[in-house]
N, C-alpha and C positions, 0 to 999 in steps of 0.2 A: 126292810121294805123291798118288795119285788119291783124291779125297773123293767118295764116292757115298752115304754113309749115316752114321748116328750111330756105328756101330762103327768106321768109318774115323776120325771125329773123336776117338773115345776113344783109339785107337792113337796118333794124332798128339799128343794131349794128354799121354799117358804118356811119349812121347819128349821132350817139351819141358819138362815141369814137374819140379821137384825132388820126390823121393819123398814128403816130408812133405805137400806140397800135393796131389799126385795121390791119395794114400791118403785124405786128408781129404775130397776130393771124391767119390772112388769107393767108399769104405768104408761099412759099416753097423755095427749093434750086435751084440755077442756073436758067434755063429757065422755071422751074416749070412744066415740062412735066410729071413727075411721080405724082405730086400733081393732075394734071388733069386726068391722067390715072386711078388713084384710083377711081375717080367718074365715068368716062366714061366706064371703063371695068365692073364695078359693074352694071351699068345701062344696059349693054348689056346682062346680064345674064337673059335668058328667062325661064319662068316657065310654067308648064303644068296646064292649067285651067281644073278643074274637077267639075262636077255638080252632084246633087242628092246624096250627100255623107253623109248626116245627121251630120252637124257640130254644132248642138244645144248645145253640152256640151263642147265647146271650152274653153281651159285654157292656159294661158301663163306661169303658174308656172313651175319652173325648179329648179334643184339642181346643184350647182357648188361647187366642193370640198365638204365641209361639211355644206354649207349654202343653205337653201331653199329661192329662190328669187321669186319675183312677176313676173319677166320675165328675159330672158337670156341676159340682158343688163347691162353693167357697165359704169361708168363715168371715162374716162381715165385720167391719170395724165397730167396736162398742167401747165407749168411754168407761174408765174405771174398772176394767176387767180384772185388774189385779187386786181389787177389793172383794171379789166374789170367792176367791181362793188364794192361798198363799202364793204370791208372785204369779198371779193367774195367767198373765199373757205369756209367760215362759212355758207354762203347762199347755196352753192352747197351741202355741207354736210347735211344740214337740208332737202333740197329737196330730196336727195338720201334716207335718212332715211324714210321720209314720203312715198316714192315710194317703199321701201323695195328692193333696189338694192345697190350694193357696190359703194363706191367712193374711187378712188385710188388717194391719195394725192401726189403731186410732191415734190421732194427734194427741188426745187426752188420755193416753194409757198411763198406767202406774209405772210399768217397766219401760225404759227407753228403747228406742229402735236398735241400738247397738247390742244391748243385752238380749233382746228378743231374737235378733238375727243370729247371735251366737248360739242361743238355745235351739233355734230352728235347724241350724247346720246348712242353711241355704238362704238365698235372698227371699225376703218377705215382700208383700205388697204394702204400700204405705198410703194412708188416708190423710188428707189435709183440708182444713177449713179455709174459707175465704175470710181473712182477718185484716183489721186495720193496720196491724203491725207488719208491714211488708218485710222488714228486716228479719223478723221471726220466720216468716214464710220462706224467705230466701235461705236462711240458715237451715231450716228443716229440710228443704229440698237438697241442699248441698250435702248435709249429713247423710240423707237417704242414698244419694248417688254414690257417696263414698263407701257405703255398705253393700253396693251392688244392686240396689233396688232399681227395677226397670218399669214397674207399674205404679203409677200415681192415680189414686182414686180421689178425685177432687169434689168435695161436698159443697153444693151450691144452694141448698134449701134451708140455710140457717142465717139469713141476713139479720134476723132477730131471733131470740130464743122463744120457743113455744110456751104457752101457759099450761103448766102441768100442775093440776090442783093437788095431786097427792103429796108433792114435795114439802110444802109448808106444814102439812099435817103430820108427815112421817118424821120430820126432823132433818131431812136433807137440806132444807133451807128454813128461813124464818127465825122468830125469836128463840133464844136459848137453844139453838140447834145443836151446838157442840155438847152441851150437857145432856140433852135428850138422846143423842146418839150414844154417849157413854153409858147411860142408864139401860138402853136397849141391849148393848153389848154384854152387860152383866148377865142378862137372862138367856144369852146364846153362848154358853161357855165353849162349845166346840169351835165356833167361828172366832171367838175372842182369843183362844189359845193359838189357833192355826194362822189367822190373818192379823187380828188385832195386835198380838204380841210378836209373833214370829214372821209376819209378812211385811215388816217394815223394810225400807221407808215407805210410808203412805204418801206418795209424792206423785206429781205429774211429771214423769221422767223426761219426756221430750221438751217440755216447756222449761223445766229447771236446767236442762243442759244448755239452753240458750240464755236464760236469765242469770245463770251463775249462782243461783240460790234456790232453796227449796220452795216449791209451789205445792202446798198441801191441799187436803180436801177443803179446809176452811177458805182457801183462796179460789177454789174451783169455779163456783158460780159467779163470783165477782169478776174474775179475770176473763171468763168467757163473755159475760155481759158487756164488759168494757171494750172487747176486741171484735165482736161481730160488726160487720160493715154493711149497713143498709144501702150504701151508695154504689155498691159494686154492680157492674154491668159487663157484658161480653168483652167490650173493648179493653176493660181493665185487666183481663186475663192474658192479654197478648204477651206481656212480659214473661209469663211463665214459660212460654215456648222458647224464649231466649235463654232461660236458665235450665230448664229440664230437658234432658237428652233421651228420655224414655217415652213410654206410651202413657197417654192421658185418658182416663175414664171419668166422665162427668156423672156424679151421683146426685139424685134428687130430681129426676125428670118425671113429670106426670102428664105433660101435654105434648102432642105431636109437633107443634110448632117449635117448642123448646128443643125437642130432639133434632129437628132440622137445623136450628141455630147451632147446636153442638156439632153437627156434621159440617156446617159452614166454618165453624171455628177451627176444625181440623182434629177434633177429638177422635180417638181410636175406638171408643165405646161409650155407652151410657149405662147407668143403673136406674131402671124404673123403680122409683121409691118415693114413699111419703114419710120417710124417716120413722117407719114403724108406727105411724099414727101419733108421733110425738111432737109434731109441729102444727099444722093447720087441720083442726078437726073439721069433718064434713066434706073433705075432698074424696075423690075416687079411691077405691082400694087399688092396690098394685095390680091385682088380677084383672080388674075392669079396665085399667089404663093401658096395660101391656099390649094387647093386640093392635090398637091403632098406632102406637109408637113403633112397634116392629114393622108394620106396614109402611109407615112414613119414611123410615130410613132404608127400606128396601134392600136389606142385605149389604149395605154399604159400610156398616160399622157393626161391632159386636154389641149385642143387647143382653145385659144382665138384669136381674130383678131381685128384690127382696120384699118382705112384708107378708106376714101371715103364714109363712112356710114352717110347718111343724113336723112333716113326715116325708118319707121318700115318695109317697103317693102325691103329695103336694108338689114335689120337685117335678115329677112327670107332668102334672097338670100345667105348671108354669112353662115347661118346655113346649107343650102342645099349644099353648097360647102365644108362642113366638119368641121365648127367651132362648139364648144360646147357653146360658149358665145361670145358676140360682144361688143366691146368698142366704145362708142361715144366720140368724141373729139371736133372738131370745132363746131359741131351742138349744144352742150350744152353751149359752151363759147359764141357763138352768142346769145343764149337765155339769158344767164346770163347778158351780156352787155346790151341787150335790155330791160330786165325786172326783173333782180335780181332773187331772189329765186322763185318768182311767174312765171317768164319766164322759168326757168328750169323745174318747175313743169308742166307748160303748154306743154313744149316740150315733156316731158316723157309721158304725156297723149296722145299727138298726135302719138308718136311712138307706144304706146300700141294699140291705135285704128287702126293704119295702119297695124300693125302685125295681128290683128284680121281679117281684111279684106283680107289680103294676104293669111292667113291660111285657112279661110273659102272657098276662091275661088280656092285653090289648094287641098282642100279636106282633110286637116289634122286638128286634134283637140288638139295637144300638141306639144311643141318644140321637144320632142323625136321622133315624126313622121316626122319631117322635115329632109329629107335625099335627096340624089341625085335622088331619084325616082320622086321628084316633078320638076326636071329640064326638060325643053323641048328639050334640046340637050346636047351633051357631051361637057364639058368644060375642058380645060387643067388644 
């Protein structure tokens, strides 16, 4: 199969993965309207084509926080990445290091932070949920700091889990889910050999490190459901500042007032995100929400964004709408499922090449020059 785009990686991932895993990666909440809006609204962002601008010295290099990156792209935290390919998070970490961009490890990764840091060869970024079990949160923070992590991405848009209709149908949850998953694996022998047999342990490594016992896929939905904390508020986060000695990025911001609250809290950055359309269906797409949030914080903090980003052209669009950096999510997981580390590397090469084309044809030579000036029309 010829791979020339994220769409190709998606098709390849669908062919390789059991249905329960593909739908977990691919699906969203309720009727999946926001999931689709993320893609559609971003695709509608029109750019000004400029010519004869001398773009011979074009560079993608940028600086986020205190890190100089090869391009303004990060790999977002995605749970169960290690089920998409054998020890998947280790492969993603290696690809990110080779490309000189950050990898943000999910709390609910298969491989634990220690193993991923060792594979990366440098400190990763770490994502943490707001959970009822504060002892787990403290333990996770302390373990991350001991590994040299200095960037904490704190996800705040999951006080309760979203209603994802695909999961009960696919076998990710619901009656006889374990049996249904095994039956699906039989018909995906490549995945069954690579991940099902040789990708063990199928464990939530960071959680198991704290609990002192295995926390497998069967425990995943139940453990998360029991530990999400709907009572959390900004004041409850103050203790994190006493524990964490690095930078804090608040992920899950869609409203300008919440962005201002994050600024008042003392966050170093925010991620404009609707959780990839996996939480509250019907909310704004990230592309629609981004400009007002970027304006609200007025350059006083770093603004990252995710949601609907599939190409380097989409990265340029998000930067023009006000982002300082852009997170890839589904795009790299499709690539991981399709081709492992090599697939992620190939995806990042495509993104970089697409960025270069988009920048050259809009007459800019660095990410710093990508502003609203390159938009062909005013966007809300």
